[in-house]
C-alpha positions in Angstrom: -15.0 12.2 -5.7 -12.7 9.4 -5.0 -9.8 10.3 -2.3 -7.4 8.0 -0.9 -5.0 9.4 2.1 -1.9 7.1 2.9 -0.8 7.4 6.8 2.0 5.4 8.6 5.2 5.8 6.7 8.1 7.0 8.7 11.9 6.3 9.4 12.6 2.8 10.5 15.7 0.8 10.9 16.6 -2.6 8.6 14.9 -5.2 10.7 12.4 -3.0 11.7 8.1 -3.0 10.9 6.0 -0.4 9.5 2.2 -0.6 9.0 0.8 1.7 6.6 -3.1 2.8 6.4 -5.3 4.3 3.4 -8.2 5.6 4.0 -10.6 5.4 1.4 -13.9 7.5 0.4 -15.8 8.8 -2.2 -16.8 5.0 -3.8 -18.0 1.7 -2.9 -15.0 0.9 -1.4 -16.3 -2.9 -0.8 -16.7 -3.3 -4.5 -13.2 -2.5 -5.3 -9.8 -4.4 -5.9 -7.4 -2.7 -3.6 -3.4 -2.0 -4.4 -0.3 -0.7 -2.6 2.8 0.5 -5.1 5.7 2.3 -4.0 8.6 4.5 -5.9 11.9 4.3 -5.0 14.2 7.3 -6.0 15.1 7.0 -9.2 13.1 4.2 -10.5 9.4 4.2 -11.6 6.4 2.9 -9.9 6.4 -0.6 -8.4 3.2 -3.0 -7.9 3.6 -4.5 -4.5 0.6 -5.7 -3.5 -3.4 -6.0 -4.3 -5.9 -7.7 -2.6 -9.4 -8.9 -4.0 -13.0 -7.3 -3.0 -13.9 -9.5 0.2 -9.9 -10.2 1.2 -9.8 -13.4 0.6 -7.6 -13.5 -2.2 -3.9 -11.6 -2.3 -0.9 -11.3 -4.4 2.6 -9.6 -3.7 5.6 -8.7 -5.5 8.3 -11.5 -5.3 10.5 -8.8 -3.2 8.2 -8.4 -0.7 6.9 -11.7 -0.1 7.0 -13.3 3.2 7.5 -10.0 4.5 4.7 -7.6 3.7 1.1 -8.7 4.3 -1.8 -6.6 2.9 -5.4 -6.5 4.3 -8.6 -4.4 4.2 -11.6 -3.5 6.5 -14.4 -3.1 4.3 -16.5 -1.4 7.6 -14.2 1.3 8.3 -13.1 1.7 4.2 -9.6 1.3 5.3 -7.0 -0.4 3.7 -3.7 -1.4 5.3 0.1 -3.0 4.2 2.0 -4.5 7.3 5.5 -4.2 6.7 8.1 -6.4 8.1 11.6 -7.2 8.0 12.1 -3.6 6.4 15.3 -3.2 4.4 17.1 -0.3 2.9 15.9 -1.4 -1.0 12.4 -1.2 0.6 12.7 2.4 1.0 10.5 5.0 -1.3 7.2 6.1 -1.6 4.2 4.0 -0.6 0.6 4.6 -2.8 -3.0 3.2 -2.4 -4.1 2.5 -5.6 -7.7 1.9 -6.7 -9.1 1.7 -10.7 -12.5 2.7 -11.4 -12.9 1.5 -15.1 -11.7 3.8 -17.0 -10.0 6.2 -14.7 -6.8 4.8 -12.3 -6.8 7.0 -8.8 -3.8 7.3 -6.5 -3.5 8.7 -3.0 -0.7 11.7 -2.4 1.9 8.6 -0.8 3.4 8.4 1.9 7.5 8.2 2.6 9.0 5.0 3.7 12.6 5.1 4.4 14.8 2.4 5.9 18.0 3.4 7.2 20.4 3.2 10.4 
């Protein structure tokens, strides 16, 4: 069965960095576009970053462009999100996502808190 397991969240000061990872299993990882979403308290889930199957194409939410970088390692079935210059408004639960039509799969999420 499809499993997505995020790790790497935590508490960081404004301006700091974190690297999130998502370990995937149960499907042909290299054949699927992968995404990161986030959900802040009291808000809906927001698409943060998308990466193509070979990693050659990426897209970002305007709010994170130039600060976040998504990457993947198809040999290790992992997708990562490097987050730099973090802001308090980046505080959210971050989720790894894959769509294997017609089903959407989500990880359990990892909390990122940006606060001094």
